[in-house]
N, C-alpha and C positions, 0 to 999 in steps of 0.2 A: 826920695822921689819915688824909688822902685815900689815901696810900701805903699805910697800914697797913690801910685797908678794902679797898683792892685787894688787898693781899697776901691778907687774910683770904678774900676773895671768891675770887681765885686757888686758894688751899690748899683751900678748901671745894669748888670746882668739880672740883679735881684728885682730892679724896677719893671724890666722887659718880661721878667716872668710874671709878675703880679699881673702887669697887664693883659698878657697873655691868658692867664688864669681868670680873669674878670670876663675877657671875652668869651672865653671857651664856657665859662659858667653861665653867662647869658644865653648863649646857644643851647646848652642842654639843661637848663633849669626846668623848662615847662615840662619835659619828657621825663625828667628825674620826679616832678611834682606828681604825675599821673601814676609812676610806678609806687610812690611813697604811699605806705599803708596809713590807716588813720591813726591818730595819735593815740587813741584809746584800745585800738586793735592790738592785741597780744600775738595773735596768730593770724595767718591769711585765713578768709571766709570765702567758702565757694559760693559763687551766685545762684540763686533759684533758677531752674531749668524753665525757659520761655518757649512755648510753642509758637511757630509763625502766626498760626491763626488767632492768638491772644493778642498779638502787637498790630499797631497801624503800620501801614506799608511805609517801606524806606521812604525817608524825607519827611514822614508824619503827616501825610496826606492820604485821604480816601478817595481821591479824584479817580483813580483806576477802577474800583469797585463800582462807585456810584455810575461811571461812563458804561460799565459793562451791564449794570441791572436796569437803568432807566428806561431804556427801549423797550423793555418788556412789562414794564408798568403802565396802567392805563387809568384814565378818568372816566368814572362811571357817572352819567346823568340819567337819570329816571323821571319818568313822567307817568303820573298816575292821575287818571280821570274817573269819576263817578265812585270813588273811594267812601264806602261807608256813609256816614252822616255829614262828612266834612263840607262846609261851604253851605249849609242849610241854616235857614233861621229857626229860631224855637218855635215860631208860629207853624212853619211849614213841617218841622220835625213831628209836631203833634198832630196836624191834620192831615199830612201826606200830600203826595204830587198831585193825585187826582183831584184833590179840593181846588187846586191852584188852575189845573186845567179848565175845570168847570164853571170856576168864578172870574179867572183873570185871562183865560185863553193861553197862558204860557206857564212854564216851569221854571222857576229861579235856577238860573246856570249856576251847577256845582263848581266850587273853586278847584282848578287842576293843582295837583301837588307835585312839586319838584324837589328833588333832593340829589345829594353829590355823594360819592364815595370814591374807592379806589379798588384795584383788582390787579392781578399779575397774570400775564400770559405764560402758560406752562407745558404748551405744546404749539409747534410752528404751525399748525391749521388754524391757530386761532381759538383755542380752548382755553378758558381763564378761570381762576380761583378768585373768589370775592366772599364777602359775608352775606348769610342769607337776609339780615336787615337790611342791608343795602337795597336788594332787589325783589323782595318777596313780595310787594305789593304794587310793583311797576307794572304799567300797561305798555310802555314803550322804553327802550333802553338804546341810548346812543353811547357809543365808547369814542374817545379820543385818545390817540396814541401820541408819543413824544413830538413825531413830525409834524403834529397838527391835523392828521388825516381823521375823519370821522367815519364811524363804521356802526352798522345796525348789530344789535346783539340779541340773543334769544336765551331763555333760560333753559338749561337742559335738566338740571335737578337742584333742589333745594332740600336741605336737612336742617331744620330748626333746632334740633336737640344739640347740636355741635355749631350753630350759626354757620354754615357753609354752604355755599352755592357754586353752581358750576355754569359758565356761559359759553356759548359759541358765537363767534363774530363772523358775519358776513356769510353765514351758512356753511362755514368750513371750506370755503372756495378761494381764501388768500392764503398768502405765506406771511409769517410775522416773525419778529424777534421774540426769543421764549428764554425763561428763566428754568433752571434746574433745581427740583427739590432735594436739600439736604437731609441730612441726619440728625434730627432734633435732640437725640438722646445723647450725642457727643459733644454738644455744647455744654460750656462748664458757666458757672457763676463767675463772671469777673472778664469773660469774653467780650471784645469788641463787637458791635452789631450797628448796621445802619436799618432805619426805618424810612420808607420810600412811600410817596402818596401825594394826595392833593388836598392837604389841610385846607378849609376854608376856601376850597375851589383853586387854589394856588397850586397848579400843576406842576409835576416832577419836584417836590419838595424833598430833600435829602436832609435827615438828622442822624446823628450819631449818638451811641451812648454805650453802655455794657449790659450784659445778662445781670440783673439784680437778684432773681430768685428763679427757681424752678418749681414745678408741680403746685403753682399757686390755687387755692380752693377759694372762690368768689360766692359760693352759696348760690349757683345758677343752676345746678342741676348735678346728675351724677357724672357728667362729662367733663367737670371743671378739671383741668390740668395745663394751667396757663403758665408761659413763659413771661416773666415779669422784665422790664427794661426800663432804663432811665432815657433812652432816646426819646425825644419830643414826639408825642403823638397826641394830635388833635382832631376835632371833629372833621370828617372828610377823610381822614387817614384809614378809616375802617375799611378792611378787605385788601388793603395795600400788603406789601412784603416787609418781613424783618429776614435780613440777610445778613450771612458771616462775612468774613474776610475773603472768602474765596468766591464770593458772588453767589453763593447757594440761598435758597429760601429756606430758612428755618424756622419761620413761623407766619401765621397771618393775623397781622394787626385787628384787635377786634374791641377793645375796651380800654377807657380810662377811668380814672377815680374823679368824681366830681368835686371839683375845689383842689384836686391835688396838684403837685407840680413834679414832674419827672417819675411819674408812677402810671406805665401802660402796660397792658397784657397782650399777647400774641397766642394764637392756638398753635400748638407745637406741628412742625411739618409732618411728624411720622403719624400723627391722628388724621390730618389735612390728607395726605397721601391715599389712605385707605378709603376715605369719604369721596374723594375725588374720583378715583377708580371706580367705584360703584355707581356714582350719579352719572359720570360720563359712559358707562357701560350699560346700566340699567334704568336709569333716570330715579332710581330710589336706592336706599340703604335697608340692607337686611342685617339685623342685629342677633347676635346670640342670646339663649336665655338657658338657665340651669333649672330653674323652678325652686329656689328656697329664698327664704327670708333671712336676714342677718343683722346682727348688730355689734358695736364696738366692742371688743374685748378689754375689760378693765382688768387692773392688777388683782381684784378681789376676785372677779370671775375666773381668772386665770389660775388662781391659787385652788378655788373651788374644784377645778377640772384637773387639778394635777398637772398643769402645764408648765414648762420651763420658765418662759417669760411671757409677759403681756403682748406677743406679737401674731398677728392673724386676726381672723373675724369669726365670730360665734354664729353658728346656724342655729337658729331658733324655730325653724318651721321647714318642712320639706313638701311640696306640692305632690297631692298622690299622682301616679304615673307621670310625672315629670322626669326629665333626663336625669336630675340628681336621684330621684326615687329609683330608678330603674339602675342606676349605678350603686346603688346601696348607700348613699350618704344619709346621715341620720340627724335629728335634731340634738344638739350638744356636742357635735362635732365642731372642731377648730379648725379652720380651712388657714393653712400656712402659705402653701404655694399653688398657683396656677400656671401652668406650662412652664414650671421653672422658675418663674418671678414671685418673690416675695410679696405676700399681702399685708400690707402695714395696716390698712384700715377699709372700712365698706367702700370707699370711693374706688381705691385701687381694683377692688373686685369687680366692682359694676362696670368700670372701664374695660378691664380686661375680658371679660365674658361677652361684653357687648359688641366689642370689637372683633370677637372670634367669628369665624365663617360658621353658620349652621351647618350640621352634619358632619363636623369636624371632629374627631377624638381627641380630647385634652386629658393630660394628666394632671391630677389634684392631689397635693399631699395635705393630709389632715392628722390632727392629734386627736386620738381616740383611746380611751381606757389605758391611759399612761404609756402610749407609745405611738410613733408615727407611722402612718400607713399612707401607701399611694393607691389612689382609685382612678381608673379610666371612666371618663364621662362622655357621651356623644352629645355635643352642644346641639340643642334646639333652636328653632327660631322664637323670637319674641311674640307673645299671643297676640299683642295689638296690630303689629304687623301682618301676622297671618291672616287675621281677620280682615284687614284692610285689602288683602290680595285676594280674597275669596271673591268669586262672583256673586253678586246678588241681584235678585229679581229687579228687574227696572233700572239696573246701575247705569246701563247705556243711555237710557232715557233721561237719567238724572244729569249725566254728564252733558247731553246735547241742551237739555234745559237750562243747564247754568246754575241749577239749584241743588242745595242738600236740605232734606226736611227730616224730621223726627216727629214721633208720636206726641200728641198733646196730653200731657201728664196732668194729674190734678193740681200739681205744684205749678207749672206752667201756666194752667188755665186760670189759676189765684192771681198769678203775677200780673197777667195779662188781662186781668179782670173779665174772662170769657164765662159765659152762661153753662157751657159744657165742655166735653174733652173731644168733641167730634171735629174733624179735620186734621191736617198735619202742619207743624209749624215750621216755618223757613228759618233756618239756623245759618245758612251762608249763602250769599249770592255771588257769582264769579263776575269780577269786573271785566266790563266789556261785553258779557253776554247779552242774547237777547232779552232775557228776563230783566237784567239790570236796566237795560235802554226802556224798556216797557214800564219801569217804576217799581219794580217788586223789591220788597225790603226785607231786612232781617226782622223777624218778628211778626211778619204777617202770616195768616192762617190760612190755607188752601181749603175752601170749601166746596168748590166745583172745579172740574176741568171739562170743558166743551159740554156745559150743562149737565154733567154726570157728578153725581153727590160723591164726595170724597169724606169718609167719616173714619178711616182707619189707613195704616201703611198699606195694608193689602191692598185696597181700593186705590190708592195712588199709583202703586205698582202696576196693578192691572190696567189702569188707564194710560200708563205711559210707557208700557212695555213695548208696543208695537209703533210709536210715533218715529218718523224718520225726518232727516233734515228737510226744511221747507214745508210743513206741515202746519197749517195754522192752529193756533191754541188761544182758546179764550178760556182765562182764569178768573174765579169769583175768590176775591180775598175778603178777610176780615181784618182790618186794621184799628185795635182799639174798640171805641164805641160804633164805628162805622163800617159799612161794606162798600167794595167797588170792584169793578171788573177791569182787567187789563186783557190786552190781545197782543200777541206777537208771533212770528213765523221761528218755528224749533232751529236752533242753531244759526239763526242768523241775528246779526246784531241792528 
């Protein structure tokens, strides 16, 4: 009996222990499973370090970032009237508006052009960044903010080379929510980003993705240096911001691949910041210039010049009396660095020099005669911009007339089927100007101003030098095979 009792007691204790063990196991098993290494892992593996900016916010939502940036994003509605030949029939385009006035008593109404885009306010006074192609042809701009408020905007400056423009809302009289420009150099491939804008007019649309690539070249010009993202960008997103997880603008959305999916491009914020500051302060952009002609450095060329590796750009020509010539740069020099930044190809150097301020002294490292040398160059101003800023005779009159004219060359005379090169040809008519309202068109040849003959640019400049706002002007034009008069008051639409 004693043995049986002991046996029963032992069996009871064993069963109790098993039950307790199962219960304890059920409680601790999930935690043990989290600590258990993978079956194939023979040693603990340290996880890759992840920066907070590379991860979505806690909870896997972008709501906080979206809520922070949306009030600074604007929907841009542009309205263009009298823009070029849009809205004209082929018949009117050939015979001109004067023909319709003479025979039908009216001019066919031009179709007003409307377009949509996006932008981002970067200053509390209502200064915003957008794309140049969104606003460059606009005669009226209306901006809609997140709260539904409508505001008039005017263009402070446009830079077509980088496709950037700066707007001012309500003449700077209001106070607006604004975003901060971040450092696009710090963004990495794989970082999360949000694109915000008005695709297809759908205001305050937020899409998420990552940075897919940096420094993309799209063969659009020497300033190609795009951020590529797979965050959805569609027509209407142009000019809107690309933001990081800290809510900073690290790019201005500007381009998509036709027919592509998840391939969009943004202008880096570091480039946009410089262009924005110059357009805001001066209304124009001044670019640096060295005065050299360059080409890519191939491995064969590198070997022929005794270079260590095919990195840098080869100088093949130096403009006489240019900043490069004064600094002693020579054809055959391999330019390795500009202001401490390696130059991998021609595009790198073109961007670096153009973004450098004129009159700044820059250090340039070159490979010459089997060794590296450092040369100091005083950066000049790009010749085309220098000439554009120089006052020209009649410049004020041209601005008031709303016209840009050029000499009639033999080639132009041949294309326009003119009998001689007398006169000046209209190459641009400002939208909304008095000349545009009177019917002056691109391609017209000005033969007379107020009954005075115009044979050359000198004649045109002499006759328009002293005109002032409100002066009446009668212009004899030649348009194809016909001549016609137009009359308007200077400076009044």
